[in-house]
PDB file of N, CA, C and O in Angstrom:
ATOM      1  N   MET A   1       0.790  -1.285   0.096  1.00  0.00           N
ATOM      2  CA  MET A   1       0.058   0.046   0.117  1.00  0.00           C
ATOM      3  C   MET A   1       0.857   1.288   0.020  1.00  0.00           C
ATOM      4  O   MET A   1       0.547   2.319  -0.577  1.00  0.00           O
ATOM      5  N   LYS A   2       2.045   1.010   0.767  1.00  0.00           N
ATOM      6  CA  LYS A   2       2.866   2.337   0.813  1.00  0.00           C
ATOM      7  C   LYS A   2       3.613   2.534  -0.412  1.00  0.00           C
ATOM      8  O   LYS A   2       3.904   3.690  -0.718  1.00  0.00           O
ATOM      9  N   LYS A   3       3.989   1.507  -1.209  1.00  0.00           N
ATOM     10  CA  LYS A   3       4.537   1.700  -2.538  1.00  0.00           C
ATOM     11  C   LYS A   3       3.562   2.362  -3.440  1.00  0.00           C
ATOM     12  O   LYS A   3       3.924   3.295  -4.156  1.00  0.00           O
ATOM     13  N   LEU A   4       2.213   1.877  -3.437  1.00  0.00           N
ATOM     14  CA  LEU A   4       1.415   2.577  -4.282  1.00  0.00           C
ATOM     15  C   LEU A   4       1.213   4.255  -4.044  1.00  0.00           C
ATOM     16  O   LEU A   4       1.179   5.067  -4.969  1.00  0.00           O
ATOM     17  N   ILE A   5       1.098   4.559  -2.738  1.00  0.00           N
ATOM     18  CA  ILE A   5       1.105   5.911  -2.374  1.00  0.00           C
ATOM     19  C   ILE A   5       2.218   6.675  -2.955  1.00  0.00           C
ATOM     20  O   ILE A   5       2.070   7.783  -3.470  1.00  0.00           O
ATOM     21  N   TYR A   6       3.558   5.930  -2.840  1.00  0.00           N
ATOM     22  CA  TYR A   6       4.782   6.451  -3.230  1.00  0.00           C
ATOM     23  C   TYR A   6       4.639   6.795  -4.887  1.00  0.00           C
ATOM     24  O   TYR A   6       4.828   7.925  -5.338  1.00  0.00           O
ATOM     25  N   VAL A   7       4.312   5.751  -5.618  1.00  0.00           N
ATOM     26  CA  VAL A   7       4.158   5.774  -6.932  1.00  0.00           C
ATOM     27  C   VAL A   7       3.284   6.885  -7.404  1.00  0.00           C
ATOM     28  O   VAL A   7       3.617   7.605  -8.345  1.00  0.00           O
ATOM     29  N   VAL A   8       2.032   7.040  -6.675  1.00  0.00           N
ATOM     30  CA  VAL A   8       1.094   7.929  -7.081  1.00  0.00           C
ATOM     31  C   VAL A   8       1.754   9.416  -6.921  1.00  0.00           C
ATOM     32  O   VAL A   8       1.821  10.299  -7.777  1.00  0.00           O
ATOM     33  N   PHE A   9       2.140   9.429  -5.803  1.00  0.00           N
ATOM     34  CA  PHE A   9       2.927  10.666  -5.372  1.00  0.00           C
ATOM     35  C   PHE A   9       3.969  11.381  -6.454  1.00  0.00           C
ATOM     36  O   PHE A   9       4.085  12.552  -6.814  1.00  0.00           O
ATOM     37  N   ALA A  10       4.694  10.130  -6.823  1.00  0.00           N
ATOM     38  CA  ALA A  10       5.963  10.628  -7.733  1.00  0.00           C
ATOM     39  C   ALA A  10       5.335  11.001  -9.187  1.00  0.00           C
ATOM     40  O   ALA A  10       5.759  11.941  -9.859  1.00  0.00           O
ATOM     41  N   LEU A  11       4.328  10.191  -9.570  1.00  0.00           N
ATOM     42  CA  LEU A  11       3.604  10.442 -10.857  1.00  0.00           C
ATOM     43  C   LEU A  11       2.876  12.002 -10.641  1.00  0.00           C
ATOM     44  O   LEU A  11       2.949  12.821 -11.557  1.00  0.00           O
ATOM     45  N   LEU A  12       2.378  12.235  -9.732  1.00  0.00           N
ATOM     46  CA  LEU A  12       1.935  13.667  -9.458  1.00  0.00           C
ATOM     47  C   LEU A  12       2.689  14.691  -9.539  1.00  0.00           C
ATOM     48  O   LEU A  12       2.358  15.696 -10.167  1.00  0.00           O
ATOM     49  N   ALA A  13       3.801  14.566  -8.913  1.00  0.00           N
ATOM     50  CA  ALA A  13       5.102  15.360  -8.919  1.00  0.00           C
ATOM     51  C   ALA A  13       5.640  15.610 -10.210  1.00  0.00           C
ATOM     52  O   ALA A  13       5.786  16.762 -10.618  1.00  0.00           O
ATOM     53  N   LEU A  14       5.962  14.555 -10.916  1.00  0.00           N
ATOM     54  CA  LEU A  14       6.579  14.824 -12.318  1.00  0.00           C
ATOM     55  C   LEU A  14       5.575  15.478 -13.308  1.00  0.00           C
ATOM     56  O   LEU A  14       5.937  16.301 -14.149  1.00  0.00           O
ATOM     57  N   SER A  15       4.214  15.035 -13.148  1.00  0.00           N
ATOM     58  CA  SER A  15       3.328  15.763 -13.916  1.00  0.00           C
ATOM     59  C   SER A  15       3.214  17.212 -13.683  1.00  0.00           C
ATOM     60  O   SER A  15       3.092  18.077 -14.550  1.00  0.00           O
ATOM     61  N   ALA A  16       3.271  17.381 -12.333  1.00  0.00           N
ATOM     62  CA  ALA A  16       3.134  18.934 -12.042  1.00  0.00           C
ATOM     63  C   ALA A  16       4.680  19.689 -12.625  1.00  0.00           C
ATOM     64  O   ALA A  16       4.647  20.811 -13.129  1.00  0.00           O
ATOM     65  N   CYS A  17       5.766  19.045 -12.503  1.00  0.00           N
ATOM     66  CA  CYS A  17       6.824  19.537 -12.906  1.00  0.00           C
ATOM     67  C   CYS A  17       6.780  19.934 -14.533  1.00  0.00           C
ATOM     68  O   CYS A  17       7.274  20.967 -14.984  1.00  0.00           O
ATOM     69  N   THR A  18       6.177  19.035 -15.231  1.00  0.00           N
ATOM     70  CA  THR A  18       6.064  18.889 -16.525  1.00  0.00           C
ATOM     71  C   THR A  18       5.222  20.357 -17.003  1.00  0.00           C
ATOM     72  O   THR A  18       5.617  21.173 -17.835  1.00  0.00           O
ATOM     73  N   ARG A  19       4.078  20.400 -16.283  1.00  0.00           N
ATOM     74  CA  ARG A  19       3.134  21.519 -16.592  1.00  0.00           C
ATOM     75  C   ARG A  19       3.759  22.811 -16.284  1.00  0.00           C
ATOM     76  O   ARG A  19       3.591  23.758 -17.052  1.00  0.00           O
ATOM     77  N   TYR A  20       4.607  22.945 -15.010  1.00  0.00           N
ATOM     78  CA  TYR A  20       5.265  23.983 -14.857  1.00  0.00           C
ATOM     79  C   TYR A  20       6.240  24.485 -15.779  1.00  0.00           C
ATOM     80  O   TYR A  20       6.369  25.686 -16.020  1.00  0.00           O
ATOM     81  N   SER A  21       6.988  23.493 -16.343  1.00  0.00           N
ATOM     82  CA  SER A  21       8.279  23.870 -17.239  1.00  0.00           C
ATOM     83  C   SER A  21       7.727  24.344 -18.227  1.00  0.00           C
ATOM     84  O   SER A  21       8.323  25.310 -18.703  1.00  0.00           O
ATOM     85  N   SER A  22       6.436  23.919 -18.938  1.00  0.00           N
ATOM     86  CA  SER A  22       5.899  23.870 -20.210  1.00  0.00           C
ATOM     87  C   SER A  22       5.316  25.111 -20.549  1.00  0.00           C
ATOM     88  O   SER A  22       5.319  25.581 -21.687  1.00  0.00           O
ATOM     89  N   SER A  23       4.662  25.801 -19.242  1.00  0.00           N
ATOM     90  CA  SER A  23       3.692  26.811 -19.333  1.00  0.00           C
ATOM     91  C   SER A  23       4.591  28.263 -19.307  1.00  0.00           C
ATOM     92  O   SER A  23       4.091  29.300 -19.742  1.00  0.00           O
ATOM     93  N   GLY A  24       5.926  28.220 -18.766  1.00  0.00           N
ATOM     94  CA  GLY A  24       6.801  29.334 -19.024  1.00  0.00           C
ATOM     95  C   GLY A  24       7.227  29.512 -20.594  1.00  0.00           C
ATOM     96  O   GLY A  24       7.308  30.622 -21.119  1.00  0.00           O
ATOM     97  N   GLU A  25       7.448  28.476 -21.173  1.00  0.00           N
ATOM     98  CA  GLU A  25       7.886  28.669 -22.727  1.00  0.00           C
ATOM     99  C   GLU A  25       6.674  29.346 -23.393  1.00  0.00           C
ATOM    100  O   GLU A  25       6.922  30.365 -24.037  1.00  0.00           O
ATOM    101  N   LYS A  26       5.554  28.975 -23.337  1.00  0.00           N
ATOM    102  CA  LYS A  26       4.388  29.554 -23.954  1.00  0.00           C
ATOM    103  C   LYS A  26       4.359  31.262 -23.681  1.00  0.00           C
ATOM    104  O   LYS A  26       4.270  32.115 -24.563  1.00  0.00           O
ATOM    105  N   LEU A  27       4.441  31.453 -22.489  1.00  0.00           N
ATOM    106  CA  LEU A  27       4.563  32.920 -22.043  1.00  0.00           C
ATOM    107  C   LEU A  27       5.854  33.662 -22.847  1.00  0.00           C
ATOM    108  O   LEU A  27       5.688  34.722 -23.450  1.00  0.00           O
ATOM    109  N   TYR A  28       7.195  32.956 -22.779  1.00  0.00           N
ATOM    110  CA  TYR A  28       8.110  33.495 -23.262  1.00  0.00           C
ATOM    111  C   TYR A  28       7.798  33.818 -24.822  1.00  0.00           C
ATOM    112  O   TYR A  28       8.137  34.879 -25.345  1.00  0.00           O
ATOM    113  N   LEU A  29       7.142  32.823 -25.476  1.00  0.00           N
ATOM    114  CA  LEU A  29       7.173  32.844 -26.958  1.00  0.00           C
ATOM    115  C   LEU A  29       6.306  33.867 -27.433  1.00  0.00           C
ATOM    116  O   LEU A  29       6.413  34.375 -28.549  1.00  0.00           O
ATOM    117  N   ASP A  30       5.229  34.244 -26.371  1.00  0.00           N
ATOM    118  CA  ASP A  30       4.212  35.100 -27.014  1.00  0.00           C
ATOM    119  C   ASP A  30       4.432  36.450 -26.499  1.00  0.00           C
ATOM    120  O   ASP A  30       3.552  37.261 -26.787  1.00  0.00           O
ATOM    121  N   SER A  31       5.455  36.881 -25.771  1.00  0.00           N
ATOM    122  CA  SER A  31       6.028  37.966 -25.330  1.00  0.00           C
ATOM    123  C   SER A  31       6.485  38.954 -26.534  1.00  0.00           C
ATOM    124  O   SER A  31       7.046  38.512 -27.536  1.00  0.00           O
ATOM    125  N   ARG A  32       6.222  40.211 -26.366  1.00  0.00           N
ATOM    126  CA  ARG A  32       6.708  41.289 -27.447  1.00  0.00           C
ATOM    127  C   ARG A  32       7.489  42.300 -26.606  1.00  0.00           C
ATOM    128  O   ARG A  32       7.344  42.355 -25.384  1.00  0.00           O
ATOM    129  N   ASN A  33       8.327  43.106 -27.286  1.00  0.00           N
ATOM    130  CA  ASN A  33       8.912  44.295 -26.783  1.00  0.00           C
ATOM    131  C   ASN A  33       7.814  45.365 -26.479  1.00  0.00           C
ATOM    132  O   ASN A  33       6.773  45.467 -27.127  1.00  0.00           O
ATOM    133  N   GLY A  34       8.172  46.166 -25.399  1.00  0.00           N
ATOM    134  CA  GLY A  34       7.357  47.283 -25.041  1.00  0.00           C
ATOM    135  C   GLY A  34       7.708  48.507 -25.484  1.00  0.00           C
ATOM    136  O   GLY A  34       8.462  48.536 -26.457  1.00  0.00           O
ATOM    137  N   VAL A  35       7.299  49.663 -24.947  1.00  0.00           N
ATOM    138  CA  VAL A  35       7.782  50.932 -25.426  1.00  0.00           C
ATOM    139  C   VAL A  35       9.080  51.001 -25.098  1.00  0.00           C
ATOM    140  O   VAL A  35       9.576  50.403 -24.143  1.00  0.00           O
ATOM    141  N   LYS A  36       9.744  51.810 -25.957  1.00  0.00           N
ATOM    142  CA  LYS A  36      11.076  52.415 -25.653  1.00  0.00           C
ATOM    143  C   LYS A  36      11.231  53.266 -24.409  1.00  0.00           C
ATOM    144  O   LYS A  36      10.423  54.182 -24.260  1.00  0.00           O
ATOM    145  N   ILE A  37      12.190  53.068 -23.480  1.00  0.00           N
ATOM    146  CA  ILE A  37      12.008  53.778 -22.413  1.00  0.00           C
ATOM    147  C   ILE A  37      13.008  54.908 -22.509  1.00  0.00           C
ATOM    148  O   ILE A  37      14.006  54.850 -23.228  1.00  0.00           O
ATOM    149  N   GLN A  38      12.658  56.031 -21.677  1.00  0.00           N
ATOM    150  CA  GLN A  38      13.296  57.214 -21.711  1.00  0.00           C
ATOM    151  C   GLN A  38      14.136  57.339 -20.665  1.00  0.00           C
ATOM    152  O   GLN A  38      13.626  57.263 -19.547  1.00  0.00           O
ATOM    153  N   VAL A  39      15.668  57.568 -20.780  1.00  0.00           N
ATOM    154  CA  VAL A  39      16.536  57.566 -19.557  1.00  0.00           C
ATOM    155  C   VAL A  39      16.467  59.207 -19.364  1.00  0.00           C
ATOM    156  O   VAL A  39      16.425  60.070 -20.241  1.00  0.00           O
ATOM    157  N   PRO A  40      16.468  59.339 -18.050  1.00  0.00           N
ATOM    158  CA  PRO A  40      16.719  60.786 -17.455  1.00  0.00           C
ATOM    159  C   PRO A  40      18.059  61.186 -17.743  1.00  0.00           C
ATOM    160  O   PRO A  40      18.987  60.411 -17.972  1.00  0.00           O
ATOM    161  N   TYR A  41      18.122  62.546 -17.720  1.00  0.00           N
ATOM    162  CA  TYR A  41      19.506  63.071 -18.188  1.00  0.00           C
ATOM    163  C   TYR A  41      20.683  62.882 -17.279  1.00  0.00           C
ATOM    164  O   TYR A  41      21.789  62.890 -17.819  1.00  0.00           O
ATOM    165  N   PRO A  42      20.607  62.696 -15.847  1.00  0.00           N
ATOM    166  CA  PRO A  42      21.771  62.229 -15.239  1.00  0.00           C
ATOM    167  C   PRO A  42      22.364  60.812 -15.720  1.00  0.00           C
ATOM    168  O   PRO A  42      23.580  60.644 -15.629  1.00  0.00           O
ATOM    169  N   LEU A  43      21.680  59.958 -16.145  1.00  0.00           N
ATOM    170  CA  LEU A  43      22.003  58.753 -16.596  1.00  0.00           C
ATOM    171  C   LEU A  43      22.359  58.461 -17.919  1.00  0.00           C
ATOM    172  O   LEU A  43      22.360  57.315 -18.370  1.00  0.00           O
ATOM    173  N   THR A  44      22.660  59.457 -18.550  1.00  0.00           N
ATOM    174  CA  THR A  44      23.024  59.401 -20.083  1.00  0.00           C
ATOM    175  C   THR A  44      24.449  59.194 -20.113  1.00  0.00           C
ATOM    176  O   THR A  44      25.105  59.520 -19.124  1.00  0.00           O
ATOM    177  N   ILE A  45      25.023  58.686 -21.142  1.00  0.00           N
ATOM    178  CA  ILE A  45      26.343  58.124 -21.515  1.00  0.00           C
ATOM    179  C   ILE A  45      27.327  59.531 -21.019  1.00  0.00           C
ATOM    180  O   ILE A  45      28.322  59.408 -20.303  1.00  0.00           O
ATOM    181  N   GLU A  46      26.916  60.619 -21.458  1.00  0.00           N
ATOM    182  CA  GLU A  46      27.892  61.692 -21.391  1.00  0.00           C
ATOM    183  C   GLU A  46      28.235  61.931 -20.147  1.00  0.00           C
ATOM    184  O   GLU A  46      29.368  62.366 -19.938  1.00  0.00           O
ATOM    185  N   ASN A  47      27.375  61.711 -19.106  1.00  0.00           N
ATOM    186  CA  ASN A  47      27.412  61.862 -17.917  1.00  0.00           C
ATOM    187  C   ASN A  47      28.449  60.828 -17.036  1.00  0.00           C
ATOM    188  O   ASN A  47      28.908  61.084 -15.923  1.00  0.00           O
ATOM    189  N   MET A  48      28.645  59.831 -17.681  1.00  0.00           N
ATOM    190  CA  MET A  48      29.217  58.561 -16.954  1.00  0.00           C
ATOM    191  C   MET A  48      30.806  58.683 -17.039  1.00  0.00           C
ATOM    192  O   MET A  48      31.319  59.210 -18.026  1.00  0.00           O
ATOM    193  N   THR A  49      31.511  58.227 -16.074  1.00  0.00           N
ATOM    194  CA  THR A  49      33.018  58.225 -16.346  1.00  0.00           C
ATOM    195  C   THR A  49      33.392  56.558 -16.516  1.00  0.00           C
ATOM    196  O   THR A  49      32.567  55.649 -16.418  1.00  0.00           O
ATOM    197  N   ASN A  50      34.741  56.415 -16.775  1.00  0.00           N
ATOM    198  CA  ASN A  50      35.213  55.106 -17.004  1.00  0.00           C
ATOM    199  C   ASN A  50      35.871  54.538 -15.867  1.00  0.00           C
ATOM    200  O   ASN A  50      36.624  53.568 -15.956  1.00  0.00           O
ATOM    201  N   PHE A  51      35.556  55.217 -14.638  1.00  0.00           N
ATOM    202  CA  PHE A  51      36.287  54.878 -13.433  1.00  0.00           C
ATOM    203  C   PHE A  51      36.211  53.386 -13.049  1.00  0.00           C
ATOM    204  O   PHE A  51      37.164  52.782 -12.558  1.00  0.00           O
ATOM    205  N   TYR A  52      35.059  52.859 -13.297  1.00  0.00           N
ATOM    206  CA  TYR A  52      34.647  51.554 -12.810  1.00  0.00           C
ATOM    207  C   TYR A  52      34.821  50.350 -13.927  1.00  0.00           C
ATOM    208  O   TYR A  52      34.392  49.200 -13.824  1.00  0.00           O
ATOM    209  N   ASP A  53      35.594  50.943 -15.060  1.00  0.00           N
ATOM    210  CA  ASP A  53      35.682  49.703 -16.094  1.00  0.00           C
ATOM    211  C   ASP A  53      37.045  48.945 -15.681  1.00  0.00           C
ATOM    212  O   ASP A  53      38.068  49.412 -15.179  1.00  0.00           O
ATOM    213  N   LEU A  54      36.766  47.787 -16.008  1.00  0.00           N
ATOM    214  CA  LEU A  54      38.030  46.803 -15.802  1.00  0.00           C
ATOM    215  C   LEU A  54      38.992  46.993 -16.894  1.00  0.00           C
ATOM    216  O   LEU A  54      38.635  47.257 -18.042  1.00  0.00           O
ATOM    217  N   PRO A  55      40.398  46.836 -16.475  1.00  0.00           N
ATOM    218  CA  PRO A  55      41.458  47.009 -17.646  1.00  0.00           C
ATOM    219  C   PRO A  55      41.426  45.732 -18.352  1.00  0.00           C
ATOM    220  O   PRO A  55      40.987  44.703 -17.838  1.00  0.00           O
ATOM    221  N   PRO A  56      41.921  45.812 -19.598  1.00  0.00           N
ATOM    222  CA  PRO A  56      41.900  44.890 -20.469  1.00  0.00           C
ATOM    223  C   PRO A  56      42.627  43.580 -19.801  1.00  0.00           C
ATOM    224  O   PRO A  56      43.656  43.687 -19.135  1.00  0.00           O
ATOM    225  N   GLN A  57      41.984  42.357 -20.052  1.00  0.00           N
ATOM    226  CA  GLN A  57      42.673  41.103 -19.493  1.00  0.00           C
ATOM    227  C   GLN A  57      43.540  40.540 -20.573  1.00  0.00           C
ATOM    228  O   GLN A  57      42.995  39.818 -21.407  1.00  0.00           O
ATOM    229  N   ASN A  58      44.940  40.801 -20.670  1.00  0.00           N
ATOM    230  CA  ASN A  58      45.825  40.317 -21.559  1.00  0.00           C
ATOM    231  C   ASN A  58      46.545  39.286 -21.113  1.00  0.00           C
ATOM    232  O   ASN A  58      47.149  38.627 -21.958  1.00  0.00           O
ATOM    233  N   GLN A  59      46.638  38.945 -19.825  1.00  0.00           N
ATOM    234  CA  GLN A  59      47.287  37.805 -19.240  1.00  0.00           C
ATOM    235  C   GLN A  59      46.404  37.093 -18.313  1.00  0.00           C
ATOM    236  O   GLN A  59      45.369  37.637 -17.928  1.00  0.00           O
ATOM    237  N   ASN A  60      46.796  35.698 -17.851  1.00  0.00           N
ATOM    238  CA  ASN A  60      46.051  35.023 -17.002  1.00  0.00           C
ATOM    239  C   ASN A  60      46.415  35.447 -15.629  1.00  0.00           C
ATOM    240  O   ASN A  60      47.595  35.688 -15.372  1.00  0.00           O
ATOM    241  N   ALA A  61      45.445  35.561 -14.686  1.00  0.00           N
ATOM    242  CA  ALA A  61      45.727  35.707 -13.476  1.00  0.00           C
ATOM    243  C   ALA A  61      46.738  34.771 -12.715  1.00  0.00           C
ATOM    244  O   ALA A  61      46.672  33.548 -12.840  1.00  0.00           O
ATOM    245  N   GLN A  62      47.682  35.394 -11.916  1.00  0.00           N
ATOM    246  CA  GLN A  62      48.737  34.736 -11.124  1.00  0.00           C
ATOM    247  C   GLN A  62      48.285  34.856  -9.765  1.00  0.00           C
ATOM    248  O   GLN A  62      48.308  35.983  -9.271  1.00  0.00           O
ATOM    249  N   VAL A  63      47.894  33.928  -9.104  1.00  0.00           N
ATOM    250  CA  VAL A  63      47.382  33.604  -7.706  1.00  0.00           C
ATOM    251  C   VAL A  63      48.317  32.582  -7.067  1.00  0.00           C
ATOM    252  O   VAL A  63      48.580  31.486  -7.561  1.00  0.00           O
ATOM    253  N   SER A  64      48.893  33.165  -5.665  1.00  0.00           N
ATOM    254  CA  SER A  64      49.551  32.193  -4.912  1.00  0.00           C
ATOM    255  C   SER A  64      48.829  31.870  -3.739  1.00  0.00           C
ATOM    256  O   SER A  64      48.387  32.749  -3.000  1.00  0.00           O
ATOM    257  N   ILE A  65      48.676  30.600  -3.513  1.00  0.00           N
ATOM    258  CA  ILE A  65      47.912  30.236  -2.224  1.00  0.00           C
ATOM    259  C   ILE A  65      48.744  29.649  -1.137  1.00  0.00           C
ATOM    260  O   ILE A  65      48.315  29.055  -0.148  1.00  0.00           O
ATOM    261  N   THR A  66      50.048  29.901  -1.458  1.00  0.00           N
ATOM    262  CA  THR A  66      50.956  29.466  -0.173  1.00  0.00           C
ATOM    263  C   THR A  66      50.776  30.436   0.771  1.00  0.00           C
ATOM    264  O   THR A  66      50.286  31.522   0.463  1.00  0.00           O
ATOM    265  N   THR A  67      51.152  30.145   2.007  1.00  0.00           N
ATOM    266  CA  THR A  67      51.099  30.979   3.112  1.00  0.00           C
ATOM    267  C   THR A  67      52.467  31.817   3.242  1.00  0.00           C
ATOM    268  O   THR A  67      53.522  31.221   3.026  1.00  0.00           O
ATOM    269  N   PRO A  68      52.483  33.176   3.587  1.00  0.00           N
ATOM    270  CA  PRO A  68      53.745  33.747   3.517  1.00  0.00           C
ATOM    271  C   PRO A  68      54.768  33.056   4.748  1.00  0.00           C
ATOM    272  O   PRO A  68      54.343  32.553   5.788  1.00  0.00           O
ATOM    273  N   GLY A  69      55.813  33.136   4.461  1.00  0.00           N
ATOM    274  CA  GLY A  69      57.014  32.521   5.369  1.00  0.00           C
ATOM    275  C   GLY A  69      57.264  33.671   6.527  1.00  0.00           C
ATOM    276  O   GLY A  69      57.348  34.884   6.332  1.00  0.00           O
ATOM    277  N   LEU A  70      57.358  33.003   7.725  1.00  0.00           N
ATOM    278  CA  LEU A  70      57.634  33.850   8.748  1.00  0.00           C
ATOM    279  C   LEU A  70      59.020  34.198   8.960  1.00  0.00           C
ATOM    280  O   LEU A  70      59.332  34.963   9.873  1.00  0.00           O
TER     281      LEU A  70
END
């Protein structure tokens, strides 16, 4: 009897997962772009600096995990 309950529960869980995963795909495929947003003046590219830009990565990072000697 317990095996039957486990089997029924597993089937219900799998069918619920299948339903959940397939419903998102339909919503995604039916979606469209909205209206173009208007960016306020302080956030435009002319007012931004390159302070937080990372330098180009020309070489691999060299990291040492050895403890420093005393």
